[in-house]
Phi, psi and omega in degrees: 000138182288126182255161177296327179296322180295320178289322182293337182296335180283347186235012180223167172063212184301328180298314179294321177298319178296322177298320180294320178297319177299319180300310180296328178295314182288330176294315178296320179295321178298316180299316180291322177296319177297323180297313179293319180295332180296325179298319177291320179296320181299324182267013175072030182274163185292313180274109184250211188295315182296316182298311180295320181297314181296315182294316180295319182293314180293322179297318179296320180297317179296322183288317186289329182290339178294341180274357182230053182295335181292338181263000178295147178056039178073011180068020186230358181261129177265117183284150173298143183307329181268358183278141179217094182300333181295328178291324177295316179299318178300317179295322179297311182298318179295315180296319179293330177299319177293322178296316179297324179298333181290342181262358179273124182240140178232126177225105185066234178269359183266129177237129180229158176096356182296316180293322177298317178298318179295322180291325176297317180295319178295323178295324178294323177294322175302317177297322178298317179297320177295319183298325181268002175092010176272069188295316181297315179297322179296317179297315181294321178295320178297318179294319179293325177294316178297319177300316180298319182289323186270315190268331183298320176301325178291322177293315182295332179294337179269347183268152176300139179205168179239116181292137178245137178229145177263130184235133174237119182245128176244122184263156180297148178306134180088351180269130178258105182292149178258121183298320180296325178293321179294315178298320179297321178293325177293315179297325179299329182259013174087021180235159171230147179289125181293130181301138176079010181252355184285127175236125182242131180220160176249121181228119176054043176083357181240147178284141177233124180250136173230134179199168175253132176249133182245135180297145180295325175204184186299325187256001188273328187290129177289154176294155181301323180297322178288317181295328180296323178293324178295318180292324180296330181268000182289141185296128175085001181287128175263318176201163180206165176215133181231133178210157174292144184224149168238094191269000000 
């Protein structure tokens, strides 16, 4: 029969102390993950502050609980000699990684679903903490994950960043575009062509250029509506497409 002492063991003594240590560990990991993610966010990359923060925080939680096996399951369950919870955890993390990969979508220079994949992985770690009896740490990790998802976009909106846009230019047949002219038009509107992103193809007799343009600073990049008028007036343009990008 389940006793009050058995339930109380999950919330008192060394088990509770271990939960508090896990909490401080994931808070520090979140802060460091956000710091690294800000560099990617500033340069308009797909994996930004939320993605890095969630992954760093969940990884730290998995690592730190390995140091307190005596407090697992309330410190009162004797495992079968052949049982190894760490192998189960390893299988869960690997399986959830494949599940998260399924929600990541790439279309041209646009990548979506990275933060969703990271949040799925963080949720699996929350489940692992519940499974081994670290209930307080699991609650705190869930709250920190929700905080990261909801509040970090508001924080990042206040920080300096460089807007990235994906541009596809299709030139009229027989027209040879000048790269310096394209770069000059981008600079005129506060953007620079991101190095290593230019893709050139020939379609139906006309040249097609695709590249990512990154704003020189937070306030320099023209709005897409303004940039579209500039592209429409560009010499030799047959058609074009402009969209926000996280490259």
